[in-house]
All heavy atoms as TSV, in Angstrom:
chain	resi	resn	atom	element	x	y	z
A	1	MET	N	N	46.434	81.754	30.228
A	1	MET	CA	C	46.684	83.165	30.422
A	1	MET	C	C	45.413	83.809	30.964
A	1	MET	O	O	44.327	83.585	30.467
A	1	MET	CB	C	47.103	83.781	29.083
A	1	MET	CG	C	47.472	85.211	29.192
A	1	MET	SD	S	48.066	85.722	27.575
A	1	MET	CE	C	49.209	86.892	28.074
A	2	ASP	N	N	45.550	84.612	31.977
A	2	ASP	CA	C	44.435	85.287	32.636
A	2	ASP	C	C	43.938	86.438	31.768
A	2	ASP	O	O	44.708	87.147	31.140
A	2	ASP	CB	C	44.909	85.820	33.991
A	2	ASP	CG	C	43.759	86.285	34.852
A	2	ASP	OD1	O	42.665	86.508	34.308
A	2	ASP	OD2	O	43.953	86.423	36.056
A	3	GLU	N	N	42.629	86.660	31.727
A	3	GLU	CA	C	42.065	87.714	30.887
A	3	GLU	C	C	42.382	89.107	31.422
A	3	GLU	O	O	42.375	90.068	30.671
A	3	GLU	CB	C	40.553	87.532	30.779
A	3	GLU	CG	C	40.161	86.351	29.921
A	3	GLU	CD	C	38.662	86.253	29.773
A	3	GLU	OE1	O	37.974	87.288	29.889
A	3	GLU	OE2	O	38.179	85.155	29.530
A	4	THR	N	N	42.643	89.259	32.719
A	4	THR	CA	C	42.931	90.573	33.286
A	4	THR	C	C	44.380	90.995	33.058
A	4	THR	O	O	44.711	92.141	33.248
A	4	THR	CB	C	42.651	90.571	34.806
A	4	THR	OG1	O	43.471	89.586	35.426
A	4	THR	CG2	C	41.200	90.312	35.078
A	5	THR	N	N	45.220	90.084	32.647
A	5	THR	CA	C	46.613	90.402	32.381
A	5	THR	C	C	46.781	90.674	30.897
A	5	THR	O	O	46.477	89.834	30.064
A	5	THR	CB	C	47.529	89.223	32.786
A	5	THR	OG1	O	47.268	88.878	34.132
A	5	THR	CG2	C	48.975	89.616	32.633
A	6	PHE	N	N	47.257	91.888	30.595
A	6	PHE	CA	C	47.484	92.259	29.210
A	6	PHE	C	C	48.981	92.389	28.980
A	6	PHE	O	O	49.711	92.906	29.815
A	6	PHE	CB	C	46.804	93.593	28.870
A	6	PHE	CG	C	45.312	93.516	28.947
A	6	PHE	CD1	C	44.630	94.046	30.024
A	6	PHE	CD2	C	44.590	92.919	27.923
A	6	PHE	CE1	C	43.256	93.987	30.096
A	6	PHE	CE2	C	43.212	92.857	27.992
A	6	PHE	CZ	C	42.541	93.377	29.073
A	7	GLU	N	N	49.387	91.952	27.834
A	7	GLU	CA	C	50.786	92.097	27.481
A	7	GLU	C	C	50.989	93.499	26.904
A	7	GLU	O	O	50.237	93.943	26.049
A	7	GLU	CB	C	51.167	91.051	26.438
A	7	GLU	CG	C	52.631	91.060	26.090
A	7	GLU	CD	C	52.977	89.950	25.123
A	7	GLU	OE1	O	52.305	88.918	25.139
A	7	GLU	OE2	O	53.912	90.158	24.353
A	8	ARG	N	N	51.998	94.159	27.397
A	8	ARG	CA	C	52.278	95.511	26.915
A	8	ARG	C	C	53.018	95.420	25.593
A	8	ARG	O	O	53.871	94.574	25.405
A	8	ARG	CB	C	53.120	96.262	27.925
A	8	ARG	CG	C	52.371	96.449	29.253
A	8	ARG	CD	C	53.115	97.347	30.128
A	8	ARG	NE	N	52.908	98.705	29.580
A	8	ARG	CZ	C	53.257	99.804	30.204
A	8	ARG	NH1	N	53.847	99.753	31.349
A	8	ARG	NH2	N	53.039	100.982	29.664
A	9	PHE	N	N	52.688	96.309	24.700
A	9	PHE	CA	C	53.377	96.347	23.426
A	9	PHE	C	C	53.633	97.804	23.062
A	9	PHE	O	O	52.975	98.710	23.546
A	9	PHE	CB	C	52.580	95.649	22.325
A	9	PHE	CG	C	51.296	96.346	21.979
A	9	PHE	CD1	C	51.251	97.230	20.917
A	9	PHE	CD2	C	50.139	96.116	22.708
A	9	PHE	CE1	C	50.079	97.879	20.597
A	9	PHE	CE2	C	48.962	96.769	22.390
A	9	PHE	CZ	C	48.921	97.648	21.336
A	10	ALA	N	N	54.614	97.999	22.250
A	10	ALA	CA	C	54.992	99.348	21.840
A	10	ALA	C	C	54.376	99.645	20.484
A	10	ALA	O	O	54.506	98.868	19.543
A	10	ALA	CB	C	56.502	99.461	21.766
A	11	CYS	N	N	53.686	100.763	20.421
A	11	CYS	CA	C	53.099	101.168	19.146
A	11	CYS	C	C	53.907	102.335	18.579
A	11	CYS	O	O	54.587	103.056	19.301
A	11	CYS	CB	C	51.640	101.551	19.325
A	11	CYS	SG	S	51.378	102.948	20.413
A	12	ALA	N	N	53.847	102.530	17.308
A	12	ALA	CA	C	54.657	103.551	16.640
A	12	ALA	C	C	54.380	104.964	17.163
A	12	ALA	O	O	55.318	105.703	17.452
A	12	ALA	CB	C	54.450	103.478	15.139
A	13	PRO	N	N	53.129	105.396	17.309
A	13	PRO	CA	C	52.902	106.760	17.828
A	13	PRO	C	C	53.440	106.938	19.246
A	13	PRO	O	O	53.987	107.986	19.574
A	13	PRO	CB	C	51.386	106.926	17.788
A	13	PRO	CG	C	50.921	105.964	16.750
A	13	PRO	CD	C	51.862	104.805	16.832
A	14	GLY	N	N	53.300	105.899	20.057
A	14	GLY	CA	C	53.818	105.985	21.425
A	14	GLY	C	C	55.329	106.078	21.449
A	14	GLY	O	O	55.910	106.834	22.241
A	15	LEU	N	N	55.985	105.329	20.586
A	15	LEU	CA	C	57.440	105.375	20.513
A	15	LEU	C	C	57.923	106.730	19.999
A	15	LEU	O	O	58.916	107.271	20.473
A	15	LEU	CB	C	57.968	104.256	19.610
A	15	LEU	CG	C	57.837	102.839	20.159
A	15	LEU	CD1	C	58.288	101.834	19.106
A	15	LEU	CD2	C	58.640	102.685	21.438
A	16	ARG	N	N	57.221	107.277	19.002
A	16	ARG	CA	C	57.584	108.589	18.484
A	16	ARG	C	C	57.436	109.660	19.554
A	16	ARG	O	O	58.285	110.537	19.688
A	16	ARG	CB	C	56.727	108.936	17.275
A	16	ARG	CG	C	57.168	108.218	16.019
A	16	ARG	CD	C	56.373	108.590	14.798
A	16	ARG	NE	N	55.964	109.992	14.761
A	16	ARG	CZ	C	54.942	110.437	14.062
A	16	ARG	NH1	N	54.200	109.606	13.353
A	16	ARG	NH2	N	54.637	111.714	14.055
A	17	LEU	N	N	56.358	109.589	20.319
A	17	LEU	CA	C	56.131	110.559	21.377
A	17	LEU	C	C	57.214	110.441	22.446
A	17	LEU	O	O	57.759	111.454	22.910
A	17	LEU	CB	C	54.749	110.352	21.994
A	17	LEU	CG	C	54.354	111.320	23.101
A	17	LEU	CD1	C	54.331	112.749	22.566
A	17	LEU	CD2	C	53.007	110.946	23.675
A	18	GLU	N	N	57.549	109.230	22.816
A	18	GLU	CA	C	58.587	109.016	23.824
A	18	GLU	C	C	59.946	109.523	23.325
A	18	GLU	O	O	60.686	110.172	24.067
A	18	GLU	CB	C	58.687	107.521	24.156
A	18	GLU	CG	C	59.683	107.189	25.243
A	18	GLU	CD	C	59.718	105.694	25.522
A	18	GLU	OE1	O	58.658	105.042	25.464
A	18	GLU	OE2	O	60.830	105.204	25.781
A	19	ALA	N	N	60.269	109.260	22.069
A	19	ALA	CA	C	61.527	109.739	21.496
A	19	ALA	C	C	61.544	111.266	21.441
A	19	ALA	O	O	62.569	111.894	21.734
A	19	ALA	CB	C	61.727	109.157	20.104
A	20	HIS	N	N	60.413	111.860	21.090
A	20	HIS	CA	C	60.327	113.315	21.040
A	20	HIS	C	C	60.510	113.909	22.433
A	20	HIS	O	O	61.187	114.936	22.595
A	20	HIS	CB	C	58.982	113.740	20.450
A	20	HIS	CG	C	58.807	115.214	20.385
A	20	HIS	ND1	N	59.524	116.000	19.516
A	20	HIS	CD2	C	58.008	116.052	21.093
A	20	HIS	CE1	C	59.170	117.268	19.686
A	20	HIS	NE2	N	58.258	117.317	20.640
A	21	GLU	N	N	59.933	113.283	23.448
A	21	GLU	CA	C	60.086	113.773	24.824
A	21	GLU	C	C	61.541	113.689	25.267
A	21	GLU	O	O	62.059	114.610	25.908
A	21	GLU	CB	C	59.190	112.979	25.768
A	21	GLU	CG	C	57.714	113.295	25.611
A	21	GLU	CD	C	56.822	112.384	26.434
A	21	GLU	OE1	O	57.330	111.386	26.995
A	21	GLU	OE2	O	55.619	112.659	26.509
A	22	ARG	N	N	62.222	112.584	24.926
A	22	ARG	CA	C	63.633	112.450	25.294
A	22	ARG	C	C	64.479	113.500	24.571
A	22	ARG	O	O	65.362	114.113	25.162
A	22	ARG	CB	C	64.151	111.054	24.960
A	22	ARG	CG	C	63.704	109.985	25.939
A	22	ARG	CD	C	64.509	108.700	25.769
A	22	ARG	NE	N	64.623	108.265	24.392
A	22	ARG	CZ	C	63.922	107.287	23.831
A	22	ARG	NH1	N	63.036	106.629	24.548
A	22	ARG	NH2	N	64.104	106.949	22.565
A	23	LEU	N	N	64.204	113.704	23.294
A	23	LEU	CA	C	64.939	114.692	22.519
A	23	LEU	C	C	64.695	116.102	23.054
A	23	LEU	O	O	65.624	116.910	23.165
A	23	LEU	CB	C	64.535	114.613	21.049
A	23	LEU	CG	C	65.323	115.475	20.078
A	23	LEU	CD1	C	66.791	115.073	20.071
A	23	LEU	CD2	C	64.735	115.358	18.687
A	24	SER	N	N	63.475	116.399	23.416
A	24	SER	CA	C	63.153	117.709	23.987
A	24	SER	C	C	63.883	117.919	25.309
A	24	SER	O	O	64.367	119.019	25.592
A	24	SER	CB	C	61.650	117.845	24.207
A	24	SER	OG	O	60.973	117.844	22.973
A	25	ALA	N	N	63.978	116.873	26.112
A	25	ALA	CA	C	64.696	116.970	27.389
A	25	ALA	C	C	66.179	117.243	27.156
A	25	ALA	O	O	66.793	118.053	27.858
A	25	ALA	CB	C	64.505	115.689	28.201
A	26	VAL	N	N	66.758	116.583	26.157
A	26	VAL	CA	C	68.170	116.805	25.836
A	26	VAL	C	C	68.381	118.233	25.344
A	26	VAL	O	O	69.322	118.913	25.770
A	26	VAL	CB	C	68.662	115.779	24.785
A	26	VAL	CG1	C	70.022	116.167	24.236
A	26	VAL	CG2	C	68.709	114.387	25.381
A	27	HIS	N	N	67.500	118.712	24.471
A	27	HIS	CA	C	67.602	120.082	23.969
A	27	HIS	C	C	67.471	121.098	25.108
A	27	HIS	O	O	68.226	122.071	25.176
A	27	HIS	CB	C	66.538	120.370	22.914
A	27	HIS	CG	C	66.843	119.799	21.572
A	27	HIS	ND1	N	67.916	120.187	20.821
A	27	HIS	CD2	C	66.211	118.843	20.849
A	27	HIS	CE1	C	67.940	119.517	19.689
A	27	HIS	NE2	N	66.906	118.681	19.684
A	28	LEU	N	N	66.533	120.866	25.997
A	28	LEU	CA	C	66.328	121.774	27.124
A	28	LEU	C	C	67.544	121.778	28.043
A	28	LEU	O	O	67.978	122.836	28.513
A	28	LEU	CB	C	65.072	121.383	27.899
A	28	LEU	CG	C	64.678	122.296	29.050
A	28	LEU	CD1	C	64.373	123.693	28.522
A	28	LEU	CD2	C	63.479	121.736	29.786
A	29	ASP	N	N	68.115	120.612	28.282
A	29	ASP	CA	C	69.304	120.508	29.126
A	29	ASP	C	C	70.464	121.276	28.502
A	29	ASP	O	O	71.167	122.035	29.185
A	29	ASP	CB	C	69.673	119.039	29.327
A	29	ASP	CG	C	70.793	118.855	30.321
A	29	ASP	OD1	O	70.793	119.563	31.352
A	29	ASP	OD2	O	71.681	118.004	30.066
A	30	ASN	N	N	70.674	121.102	27.198
A	30	ASN	CA	C	71.749	121.825	26.511
A	30	ASN	C	C	71.509	123.331	26.532
A	30	ASN	O	O	72.446	124.114	26.699
A	30	ASN	CB	C	71.890	121.339	25.068
A	30	ASN	CG	C	72.548	119.988	24.987
A	30	ASN	OD1	O	73.286	119.585	25.869
A	30	ASN	ND2	N	72.271	119.275	23.898
A	31	LEU	N	N	70.275	123.734	26.364
A	31	LEU	CA	C	69.935	125.150	26.394
A	31	LEU	C	C	70.226	125.751	27.763
A	31	LEU	O	O	70.793	126.845	27.869
A	31	LEU	CB	C	68.463	125.345	26.025
A	31	LEU	CG	C	67.965	126.776	25.931
A	31	LEU	CD1	C	68.697	127.524	24.832
A	31	LEU	CD2	C	66.471	126.782	25.672
A	32	CYS	N	N	69.882	125.025	28.811
A	32	CYS	CA	C	70.154	125.502	30.178
A	32	CYS	C	C	71.655	125.634	30.419
A	32	CYS	O	O	72.112	126.599	31.034
A	32	CYS	CB	C	69.521	124.574	31.205
A	32	CYS	SG	S	67.732	124.681	31.273
A	33	LYS	N	N	72.425	124.666	29.927
A	33	LYS	CA	C	73.887	124.741	30.075
A	33	LYS	C	C	74.447	125.943	29.341
A	33	LYS	O	O	75.321	126.650	29.854
A	33	LYS	CB	C	74.536	123.464	29.555
A	33	LYS	CG	C	74.328	122.267	30.453
A	33	LYS	CD	C	74.968	121.021	29.867
A	33	LYS	CE	C	74.661	119.806	30.720
A	33	LYS	NZ	N	75.226	118.571	30.122
A	34	ARG	N	N	73.945	126.209	28.141
A	34	ARG	CA	C	74.409	127.364	27.378
A	34	ARG	C	C	74.058	128.668	28.085
A	34	ARG	O	O	74.865	129.602	28.137
A	34	ARG	CB	C	73.795	127.370	25.988
A	34	ARG	CG	C	74.360	126.326	25.075
A	34	ARG	CD	C	73.714	126.412	23.717
A	34	ARG	NE	N	74.065	125.275	22.881
A	34	ARG	CZ	C	73.469	124.974	21.761
A	34	ARG	NH1	N	72.477	125.737	21.321
A	34	ARG	NH2	N	73.840	123.933	21.058
A	35	LEU	N	N	72.842	128.745	28.626
A	35	LEU	CA	C	72.436	129.954	29.336
A	35	LEU	C	C	73.296	130.181	30.577
A	35	LEU	O	O	73.659	131.322	30.888
A	35	LEU	CB	C	70.961	129.877	29.718
A	35	LEU	CG	C	69.979	130.076	28.572
A	35	LEU	CD1	C	68.557	129.822	29.046
A	35	LEU	CD2	C	70.097	131.457	27.981
A	36	ASP	N	N	73.625	129.109	31.284
A	36	ASP	CA	C	74.497	129.236	32.450
A	36	ASP	C	C	75.869	129.758	32.037
A	36	ASP	O	O	76.445	130.620	32.702
A	36	ASP	CB	C	74.643	127.888	33.171
A	36	ASP	CG	C	73.371	127.467	33.888
A	36	ASP	OD1	O	72.517	128.345	34.161
A	36	ASP	OD2	O	73.229	126.259	34.179
A	37	ARG	N	N	76.382	129.242	30.936
A	37	ARG	CA	C	77.689	129.685	30.433
A	37	ARG	C	C	77.633	131.160	30.033
A	37	ARG	O	O	78.551	131.935	30.341
A	37	ARG	CB	C	78.080	128.830	29.221
A	37	ARG	CG	C	79.348	129.236	28.557
A	37	ARG	CD	C	80.551	128.605	29.197
A	37	ARG	NE	N	81.716	128.873	28.381
A	37	ARG	CZ	C	82.809	129.427	28.850
A	37	ARG	NH1	N	82.906	129.730	30.114
A	37	ARG	NH2	N	83.830	129.650	28.067
A	38	ILE	N	N	76.562	131.573	29.378
A	38	ILE	CA	C	76.415	132.977	28.982
A	38	ILE	C	C	76.334	133.870	30.220
A	38	ILE	O	O	76.928	134.955	30.253
A	38	ILE	CB	C	75.173	133.155	28.078
A	38	ILE	CG1	C	75.438	132.523	26.717
A	38	ILE	CG2	C	74.818	134.632	27.919
A	38	ILE	CD1	C	74.225	132.463	25.824
A	39	GLU	N	N	75.620	133.435	31.244
A	39	GLU	CA	C	75.520	134.221	32.474
A	39	GLU	C	C	76.886	134.379	33.131
A	39	GLU	O	O	77.225	135.461	33.619
A	39	GLU	CB	C	74.539	133.570	33.441
A	39	GLU	CG	C	73.094	133.751	33.047
A	39	GLU	CD	C	72.136	133.058	34.007
A	39	GLU	OE1	O	72.594	132.439	34.992
A	39	GLU	OE2	O	70.922	133.125	33.766
A	40	GLU	N	N	77.679	133.304	33.160
A	40	GLU	CA	C	79.030	133.389	33.720
A	40	GLU	C	C	79.883	134.385	32.941
A	40	GLU	O	O	80.600	135.206	33.530
A	40	GLU	CB	C	79.700	132.015	33.702
A	40	GLU	CG	C	79.134	131.026	34.674
A	40	GLU	CD	C	79.740	129.639	34.502
A	40	GLU	OE1	O	80.745	129.502	33.780
A	40	GLU	OE2	O	79.200	128.690	35.096
A	41	LEU	N	N	79.797	134.314	31.609
A	41	LEU	CA	C	80.571	135.238	30.781
A	41	LEU	C	C	80.132	136.680	30.985
A	41	LEU	O	O	80.961	137.601	31.006
A	41	LEU	CB	C	80.455	134.844	29.310
A	41	LEU	CG	C	81.127	133.533	28.910
A	41	LEU	CD1	C	80.783	133.186	27.463
A	41	LEU	CD2	C	82.619	133.618	29.097
A	42	MET	N	N	78.837	136.890	31.146
A	42	MET	CA	C	78.332	138.249	31.381
A	42	MET	C	C	78.814	138.788	32.725
A	42	MET	O	O	79.143	139.980	32.847
A	42	MET	CB	C	76.803	138.270	31.306
A	42	MET	CG	C	76.282	138.165	29.894
A	42	MET	SD	S	74.483	138.117	29.785
A	42	MET	CE	C	74.023	139.647	30.546
A	43	GLU	N	N	78.856	137.938	33.749
A	43	GLU	CA	C	79.348	138.376	35.055
A	43	GLU	C	C	80.821	138.761	34.976
A	43	GLU	O	O	81.240	139.768	35.548
A	43	GLU	CB	C	79.140	137.273	36.088
A	43	GLU	CG	C	77.701	137.091	36.504
A	43	GLU	CD	C	77.493	135.903	37.440
A	43	GLU	OE1	O	78.501	135.264	37.830
A	43	GLU	OE2	O	76.337	135.618	37.773
A	44	ARG	N	N	81.615	137.956	34.248
A	44	ARG	CA	C	83.032	138.291	34.083
A	44	ARG	C	C	83.192	139.603	33.335
A	44	ARG	O	O	84.032	140.443	33.686
A	44	ARG	CB	C	83.756	137.163	33.346
A	44	ARG	CG	C	83.980	135.955	34.216
A	44	ARG	CD	C	84.607	134.792	33.490
A	44	ARG	NE	N	85.662	135.172	32.565
A	44	ARG	CZ	C	86.139	134.362	31.635
A	44	ARG	NH1	N	85.655	133.145	31.507
A	44	ARG	NH2	N	87.095	134.766	30.833
A	45	LEU	N	N	82.405	139.789	32.276
A	45	LEU	CA	C	82.462	141.026	31.502
A	45	LEU	C	C	82.068	142.224	32.362
A	45	LEU	O	O	82.686	143.296	32.281
A	45	LEU	CB	C	81.555	140.915	30.279
A	45	LEU	CG	C	81.545	142.091	29.331
A	45	LEU	CD1	C	82.928	142.296	28.717
A	45	LEU	CD2	C	80.508	141.877	28.239
A	46	GLU	N	N	81.058	142.044	33.194
A	46	GLU	CA	C	80.620	143.132	34.067
A	46	GLU	C	C	81.724	143.516	35.053
A	46	GLU	O	O	81.972	144.702	35.296
A	46	GLU	CB	C	79.359	142.719	34.827
A	46	GLU	CG	C	78.781	143.819	35.685
A	46	GLU	CD	C	77.533	143.391	36.435
A	46	GLU	OE1	O	77.203	142.187	36.441
A	46	GLU	OE2	O	76.909	144.269	37.033
A	47	ARG	N	N	82.398	142.491	35.613
A	47	ARG	CA	C	83.507	142.782	36.523
A	47	ARG	C	C	84.617	143.550	35.811
A	47	ARG	O	O	85.160	144.523	36.351
A	47	ARG	CB	C	84.085	141.486	37.105
A	47	ARG	CG	C	83.334	141.034	38.343
A	47	ARG	CD	C	84.025	139.849	38.976
A	47	ARG	NE	N	83.205	138.681	38.668
A	47	ARG	CZ	C	83.647	137.525	38.219
A	47	ARG	NH1	N	84.923	137.328	38.035
A	47	ARG	NH2	N	82.820	136.545	37.963
A	48	ARG	N	N	84.948	143.147	34.591
A	48	ARG	CA	C	85.982	143.851	33.819
A	48	ARG	C	C	85.563	145.283	33.526
A	48	ARG	O	O	86.378	146.206	33.578
A	48	ARG	CB	C	86.251	143.131	32.502
A	48	ARG	CG	C	86.984	141.834	32.664
A	48	ARG	CD	C	87.214	141.209	31.319
A	48	ARG	NE	N	87.747	139.862	31.442
A	48	ARG	CZ	C	87.883	139.035	30.432
A	48	ARG	NH1	N	87.517	139.399	29.222
A	48	ARG	NH2	N	88.379	137.834	30.617
A	49	LEU	N	N	84.292	145.457	33.199
A	49	LEU	CA	C	83.795	146.798	32.910
A	49	LEU	C	C	83.919	147.702	34.122
A	49	LEU	O	O	84.372	148.843	34.017
A	49	LEU	CB	C	82.341	146.724	32.430
A	49	LEU	CG	C	81.659	148.052	32.132
A	49	LEU	CD1	C	82.337	148.734	30.954
A	49	LEU	CD2	C	80.197	147.828	31.836
A	50	TRP	N	N	83.527	147.210	35.293
A	50	TRP	CA	C	83.625	148.024	36.503
A	50	TRP	C	C	85.081	148.332	36.846
A	50	TRP	O	O	85.395	149.441	37.292
A	50	TRP	CB	C	82.922	147.363	37.678
A	50	TRP	CG	C	81.438	147.576	37.627
A	50	TRP	CD1	C	80.480	146.636	37.438
A	50	TRP	CD2	C	80.747	148.823	37.738
A	50	TRP	NE1	N	79.239	147.221	37.417
A	50	TRP	CE2	C	79.373	148.566	37.605
A	50	TRP	CE3	C	81.157	150.138	37.932
A	50	TRP	CZ2	C	78.412	149.566	37.666
A	50	TRP	CZ3	C	80.207	151.139	37.991
A	50	TRP	CH2	C	78.853	150.850	37.859
A	51	LEU	N	N	85.974	147.367	36.642
A	51	LEU	CA	C	87.394	147.641	36.887
A	51	LEU	C	C	87.902	148.734	35.952
A	51	LEU	O	O	88.673	149.612	36.353
A	51	LEU	CB	C	88.226	146.366	36.715
A	51	LEU	CG	C	88.138	145.360	37.850
A	51	LEU	CD1	C	88.877	144.079	37.464
A	51	LEU	CD2	C	88.729	145.935	39.122
A	52	THR	N	N	87.456	148.701	34.708
A	52	THR	CA	C	87.846	149.733	33.750
A	52	THR	C	C	87.302	151.091	34.167
A	52	THR	O	O	88.025	152.098	34.130
A	52	THR	CB	C	87.330	149.376	32.346
A	52	THR	OG1	O	87.836	148.081	31.986
A	52	THR	CG2	C	87.753	150.394	31.320
A	53	VAL	N	N	86.050	151.128	34.584
A	53	VAL	CA	C	85.443	152.393	35.023
A	53	VAL	C	C	86.193	152.941	36.234
A	53	VAL	O	O	86.539	154.130	36.277
A	53	VAL	CB	C	83.943	152.195	35.355
A	53	VAL	CG1	C	83.376	153.397	36.104
A	53	VAL	CG2	C	83.152	151.936	34.088
A	54	TYR	N	N	86.486	152.080	37.214
A	54	TYR	CA	C	87.218	152.540	38.395
A	54	TYR	C	C	88.624	153.018	38.019
A	54	TYR	O	O	89.130	153.999	38.575
A	54	TYR	CB	C	87.305	151.441	39.445
A	54	TYR	CG	C	85.980	151.142	40.124
A	54	TYR	CD1	C	85.628	149.839	40.439
A	54	TYR	CD2	C	85.083	152.156	40.446
A	54	TYR	CE1	C	84.422	149.558	41.055
A	54	TYR	CE2	C	83.880	151.890	41.062
A	54	TYR	CZ	C	83.559	150.583	41.367
A	54	TYR	OH	O	82.362	150.301	41.981
A	55	GLY	N	N	89.259	152.345	37.061
A	55	GLY	CA	C	90.589	152.765	36.618
A	55	GLY	C	C	90.560	154.130	35.961
A	55	GLY	O	O	91.432	154.979	36.215
A	56	VAL	N	N	89.562	154.365	35.115
A	56	VAL	CA	C	89.441	155.670	34.447
A	56	VAL	C	C	89.159	156.761	35.476
A	56	VAL	O	O	89.761	157.846	35.429
A	56	VAL	CB	C	88.340	155.619	33.359
A	56	VAL	CG1	C	88.011	157.014	32.848
A	56	VAL	CG2	C	88.771	154.710	32.214
A	57	VAL	N	N	88.282	156.498	36.415
A	57	VAL	CA	C	87.973	157.494	37.451
A	57	VAL	C	C	89.225	157.790	38.282
A	57	VAL	O	O	89.514	158.954	38.593
A	57	VAL	CB	C	86.808	157.001	38.351
A	57	VAL	CG1	C	86.672	157.863	39.593
A	57	VAL	CG2	C	85.508	156.995	37.560
A	58	ALA	N	N	89.985	156.759	38.617
A	58	ALA	CA	C	91.212	156.970	39.396
A	58	ALA	C	C	92.218	157.803	38.603
A	58	ALA	O	O	92.877	158.689	39.165
A	58	ALA	CB	C	91.817	155.624	39.785
A	59	ALA	N	N	92.337	157.538	37.305
A	59	ALA	CA	C	93.270	158.311	36.475
A	59	ALA	C	C	92.845	159.772	36.398
A	59	ALA	O	O	93.681	160.684	36.507
A	59	ALA	CB	C	93.348	157.705	35.078
A	60	VAL	N	N	91.551	160.030	36.224
A	60	VAL	CA	C	91.057	161.406	36.151
A	60	VAL	C	C	91.274	162.117	37.481
A	60	VAL	O	O	91.728	163.275	37.523
A	60	VAL	CB	C	89.566	161.421	35.743
A	60	VAL	CG1	C	88.953	162.797	35.940
A	60	VAL	CG2	C	89.411	160.963	34.305
A	61	LEU	N	N	90.977	161.443	38.585
A	61	LEU	CA	C	91.166	162.064	39.898
A	61	LEU	C	C	92.638	162.341	40.184
A	61	LEU	O	O	92.986	163.390	40.740
A	61	LEU	CB	C	90.569	161.183	40.989
A	61	LEU	CG	C	89.040	161.120	41.047
A	61	LEU	CD1	C	88.592	160.148	42.129
A	61	LEU	CD2	C	88.461	162.505	41.302
A	62	SER	N	N	93.497	161.400	39.804
A	62	SER	CA	C	94.929	161.621	40.054
A	62	SER	C	C	95.460	162.772	39.203
A	62	SER	O	O	96.285	163.571	39.659
A	62	SER	CB	C	95.729	160.347	39.801
A	62	SER	OG	O	95.709	160.010	38.431
A	63	THR	N	N	94.986	162.887	37.955
A	63	THR	CA	C	95.401	164.004	37.105
A	63	THR	C	C	94.913	165.322	37.693
A	63	THR	O	O	95.663	166.324	37.735
A	63	THR	CB	C	94.841	163.819	35.678
A	63	THR	OG1	O	95.282	162.570	35.164
A	63	THR	CG2	C	95.301	164.952	34.769
A	64	GLY	N	N	93.685	165.341	38.162
A	64	GLY	CA	C	93.148	166.559	38.793
A	64	GLY	C	C	93.910	166.904	40.054
A	64	GLY	O	O	94.211	168.075	40.302
A	65	LEU	N	N	94.245	165.918	40.850
A	65	LEU	CA	C	94.993	166.162	42.085
A	65	LEU	C	C	96.406	166.667	41.762
A	65	LEU	O	O	96.912	167.571	42.446
A	65	LEU	CB	C	95.068	164.877	42.913
A	65	LEU	CG	C	95.739	164.968	44.281
A	65	LEU	CD1	C	94.962	165.941	45.153
A	65	LEU	CD2	C	95.800	163.611	44.932
A	66	GLN	N	N	97.032	166.122	40.723
A	66	GLN	CA	C	98.356	166.611	40.338
A	66	GLN	C	C	98.311	168.058	39.877
A	66	GLN	O	O	99.196	168.844	40.203
A	66	GLN	CB	C	98.928	165.740	39.198
A	66	GLN	CG	C	99.445	164.402	39.658
A	66	GLN	CD	C	99.952	163.556	38.487
A	66	GLN	OE1	O	99.765	163.923	37.318
A	66	GLN	NE2	N	100.579	162.433	38.817
A	67	SER	N	N	97.278	168.432	39.126
A	67	SER	CA	C	97.177	169.821	38.668
A	67	SER	C	C	96.910	170.756	39.842
A	67	SER	O	O	97.421	171.879	39.870
A	67	SER	CB	C	96.117	169.978	37.603
A	67	SER	OG	O	94.852	169.654	38.126
A	68	ILE	N	N	96.165	170.309	40.818
A	68	ILE	CA	C	95.917	171.134	42.020
A	68	ILE	C	C	97.208	171.275	42.811
A	68	ILE	O	O	97.549	172.367	43.289
A	68	ILE	CB	C	94.792	170.510	42.881
A	68	ILE	CG1	C	93.437	170.670	42.179
A	68	ILE	CG2	C	94.751	171.165	44.248
A	68	ILE	CD1	C	92.305	169.939	42.874
A	69	MET	N	N	97.942	170.185	42.942
A	69	MET	CA	C	99.211	170.227	43.696
A	69	MET	C	C	100.239	171.137	42.995
A	69	MET	O	O	101.025	171.809	43.648
A	69	MET	CB	C	99.781	168.826	43.877
A	69	MET	CG	C	98.929	167.919	44.744
A	69	MET	SD	S	98.734	168.515	46.417
A	69	MET	CE	C	100.313	168.109	47.079
A	70	ALA	N	N	100.190	171.148	41.642
A	70	ALA	CA	C	101.123	171.996	40.901
A	70	ALA	C	C	100.748	173.477	41.027
A	70	ALA	O	O	101.631	174.349	40.966
A	70	ALA	CB	C	101.161	171.585	39.444
A	71	ALA	N	N	99.475	173.753	41.229
A	71	ALA	CA	C	99.015	175.145	41.311
A	71	ALA	C	C	99.272	175.742	42.696
A	71	ALA	O	O	99.357	176.962	42.838
A	71	ALA	CB	C	97.539	175.226	40.995
A	72	ILE	N	N	99.415	174.906	43.708
A	72	ILE	CA	C	99.645	175.394	45.066
A	72	ILE	C	C	101.130	175.769	45.181
A	72	ILE	O	O	102.010	174.978	44.885
A	72	ILE	CB	C	99.301	174.312	46.122
A	72	ILE	CG1	C	97.807	174.010	46.071
A	72	ILE	CG2	C	99.703	174.777	47.513
A	72	ILE	CD1	C	97.398	172.868	46.993
A	73	PRO	N	N	101.411	177.028	45.626
A	73	PRO	CA	C	102.814	177.412	45.762
A	73	PRO	C	C	103.456	176.679	46.940
A	73	PRO	O	O	102.848	176.402	47.953
A	73	PRO	CB	C	102.760	178.928	46.027
A	73	PRO	CG	C	101.375	179.197	46.471
A	73	PRO	CD	C	100.501	178.105	45.935
A	74	HIS	N	N	104.707	176.384	46.791
A	74	HIS	CA	C	105.437	175.660	47.857
A	74	HIS	C	C	106.011	176.611	48.826
A	74	HIS	O	O	106.695	177.446	48.835
A	74	HIS	CB	C	106.531	174.780	47.251
A	74	HIS	CG	C	105.949	173.682	46.422
A	74	HIS	ND1	N	105.224	172.655	46.929
A	74	HIS	CD2	C	105.977	173.450	45.084
A	74	HIS	CE1	C	104.866	171.848	45.973
A	74	HIS	NE2	N	105.310	172.310	44.822
């Protein structure tokens, strides 16, 4: 066996660090997926909110227009 060739071996601290890095990557990946899902839900909620606001404004304007039309003599 040549002296410049070393056999690689796994030590406990190195294995723990590697396992921690893999676990951290999995946690980060799951967190990113959750954040993406929350962003999608917020966009849908925002669209619903704007539709509601436009609906209320349309109802108020139509009621005002009906009262104006009723006040104008035929």
